[in-house]
N, C-alpha and C positions, 0 to 999 in steps of 0.2 A: 347404438352407435350414433345414428343421425339425430335421434331424439336427445340424447345426452348432450351432444354438441350444441343443439339448438337451445336447450335449457342453460347451458353454460354461457352462450353468447348473449342471452337475454338477462342474465342474473347480474345485479349489481353486487360487487364484492362485499360480503358481510364484514370483513375486517375493516372496511372503510365506512360502513353505514351503521353498524350496531356492534361496537366493540365488546360489550357485555356478553351478548348472545354468542358472538364469535369465540371469545375465550371459553365459554361454557362448552361449546362444541368441541373446541381443541382438546379440552381436558376430559371429555367423555370417554368412559372406558369401552363402550361399545363401538366398534369400527363401523358398523352400519349407520348408527346415528351420525357419526362424523362424516361419513360419505353423503348422507342426505342433507346435512346442513352446510358442508363445505363444498359447494357446487362450482363456483367460479374458480378458474385456475389461480388467480391471486390468493383466494382463500386456501386452496389446497397447498400452495407452496409455502405461504406464511405459516399456515397451520402445521405443516410437516416440520418446518424449521423450529417453530416455537415448542412443539411437542418434544423434540429432541432436547431443547434447552430446559424445559420444565420437568418433563417425566421421561427421561431417557430409558431406552430399553432396546433389546436386540432387533427390534423391528423398525426403530426410528430412523436409523441411517439409510437402510434400504428404501424406506418410504420417501426420504428426502431425494435420494438419487433418482427414484422412479419418476417423481414429479418434475424435478428440475431438468433431467436429461430426457424426459419423455415427451417433450414438446414445448416446455417453457423456454428453453434456449432458442427456439425458433421465433420467439415473440420479439418485436421491435425493441431496440435498446432502451428507448424511452420508457416502454411498459416495464422492463426489468428494473430500471431505476425507480420507478413509482412503487414497485413492489418492495424493493429494498428500503426505501424510505418508510414505507409502512411497517415493514419488519423491525427496523431499528427503533422506530418510535415505540412499538410494543416492548422491545427489549428494555429500553430505558425506564419503563415503568414497572418492570418486574424485578424480582430478586436477582442479585448479581450473577448467580449461576446461570441464569437464562442467557447470558452472553454467548454461550456455545451455540445458540441459535444461528449465529452470524458465520459459523464455520462453513456452511453449505456454500455461501456466496464466494468467500475467499478461496475456497477449494474448487468449486465446480464452474464458476463463471469465467470465461475467457476474456472479458472485457477489462482493459487495464484500469480504467476509472473505478469500476465496481469492485474488482478484486483488491485493489490498493486501499480503497476507502473502507471496505469491510475489515481488512487487516488492521488498519489504524483504529477503527471502532472497537474491534474485539480486544486488542491489546490494551486499549484505554479503559475498557469496562470490566475485564476479567478480574474476579476476586483473587486475592493473593493466596498462595500456599506457603505456610511457614514464614509469612512476612517477607517473601521474596518478591521485590518490585518487578522482577523479570519474569514472573510467572506467565503473563500473557505472551510476551515475545517468545519465550521458550516454547509455549504450547504451539505457536504458529510455526516455528522452525521444526518442531516435531512432526507436525502434519506434512510440511514439505518433504522431510526426510523419509517418512514411513509410508505415506499414502500418495504423495505427489499432488500437484495442483495443476489446474488447467493453464495457469499463467504464472509460473514461479517468479518471473522478473517483476510482475506487478506486486506480488505478495512481498518479495524482498524490498522493492522500492517503497512499499507501504510502511514496512518496519523502519527503514531509514527515515521516512517522513515523520516518525515520532520525534526526531530531533534530539535523541538521548544518547550521550557517549557510551553508556553501558550496552545499549542495543547495537550500536556500531561494533563494539568489541565482540558481541556474539556472532555477528555476521562476518567479521573479518576473516576467520579461518576458512570460510566457505568460498572465498574469492577465486582461488585457483581452480575450483571445480566447475565454475560457470562458463556456459557456452557463450559465444558472441551474441547469439539471438537473445539470450536471457539478459545479458549485460546491456544490450541496446534498450530493451524495455525498462529495465531497472533505471537506467540513466535518463529516461524520459519522464519518470515520476517526479513531480515537483510540487511543493506545497506553497510556493510564493514566499518562502522564508528561507534565508541563509542561516543555517546553524553552524556554529563554529565546528562541532564535532563532525558533521557531515562533509564539510569542506575539507577538513584534515583527513578524514576517511578516504576522500577522493584523491587527495595528494599522495597519501601513503600508497594507495593502489597504482597511481600513475608512476611513481617512483619505482614500483616493483616491475613495471613492464617497459619503461622508457628506453632501456638498453637492448631490448630484444629487437632483432633484425629480421626475424622470420615473418612470413605473411600473417599468420595467426596473431602473433604478438603485436604487429603493427595495426591490424584491425581493431584489436582490443584497446590499444593506446588511443587510437583516433576516436573510438566510441567514449572512452572515459573523458578525453579532453572535451569532446562536444558536450558531454553531460555536465562537466564542471562549468563550462562556459554558460550553458543553459541555466544552471542553478543560480548564477550570479546575475545574468541579464534578464531573467524573468521574475526577479524578486519583486514583491509588492510592498515591501517595507525597506527603508533606506539603511537600516542597521543590520548587524549580525547578532544573533541571540546565542546565549551560552548558559548552561546550568543543567540540573537533573530534573527530569519531568516527574511529578508525582504520580504514582500508580496505586489504585485506579485514579484516572484523571478526574478531578473535581468538575461537576457539570457547569460551574460558573467559570467562563473563560478568564475573567480577571483573577480568579483565585489560582488558576493554573499558570497564568502569566507571571504571577507574583514570584514564582520559583526560578524565573529566568532573568539574566541580566543582559543589558544591551551594550554592544560594542560598536563603536562608529566604524563604518567601512574602511575609512582611510587608516585608522589605527590597526584594524585587522590586517589590511593589505600590507602595511609596513611589518607587521609581526611575521608574515610568511614570505616577505619579499626574497630573501636569499634562497628559500626553497624553490620559488617560482623561477628565479634566474638560473638555478642549478639544473632544473628540468629542462629549461629552454636550451642551455648549453649541451646538454646530453642528447637531445633529440636529433636525429639525422636530418640533414638538409634535403629538400626544402621543409620548413617547419611550420607546424600548426599551432603550437603552444603559445606563440606570442599573441595570438587573439585572446587567450585566457588572461594573459598579463595585462592587456589593455582593458579587459573587462573589470579588473580590479583596480583600475585607474592608475597603473603604472606604465612606464614606457619600456617596451622590449628593447633588448640589445642586439637583436638580429637585424641585419640589413633588410630593407624592404624587398629587395630582389630575392631574398632567400625565405620569404614568408609564403607558405602554401596557401593559394587562393585568397585574394583580397577580401572575399565574402566571409564574414565569421561563420563558424560551424553552426549548423541548425540543430 
């Protein structure tokens, strides 16, 4: 025990220093050889994940869980991010089926950033089954439904972050099943881009709950309003994007972006203005939704005295 921990603490991760030797160890049939070679916890976690992606078997998932939950989750978040960066770099250089190596992170890690990023990466890299572009997103939703995840809000938020209307359509039937805690995390996942489909998805959802006057409905309404406000105000590009994302996503960002069109924010705001004002009129006073209307560059119709909290929702 003490000796093993000492060796681990002094070992430089093989996955970072010698990729060829590392992959040879990962693929070795003898578990004793793998144990001797993969000493550092980084090697053990990345190796267990990659083995499941490259050579899956009945022992690969239990091995992942044992390493990930057997101490790795106690490591600082920065270390877990470093390990994930290492893992996804290997996955990108391997055959497409190795993308299932990322399932461990999206399923087991409670950190919103890691879980949502792993979700986006897996759905973007997964090979298609039967030419179905939704293969990756369907796989993720199947994991959420069957096995559960440590942070379902982050996983669903990651799927929305793909900015594809087909993915939004897959998630839409699940909306009424989500708790306020899950919705809050989902609404905090943002990519810095406003996609037309995600904004419309949010408006559809808000319209479903705006007339509810019970405490649970009011809480969900406020979370969704804050999420839509955050989506618009934290954007890193001035325009709205629209289109169908290619799956698998091309590694060249320009090639992926070529499938999307740009809509000026002013034009998009005008196209949804009546929906915005209708939601505003339906919300009980005092109202929070006028902050969203202002975020879209429009002037709310609610008197200032009836607007809830002059500070925009966070």
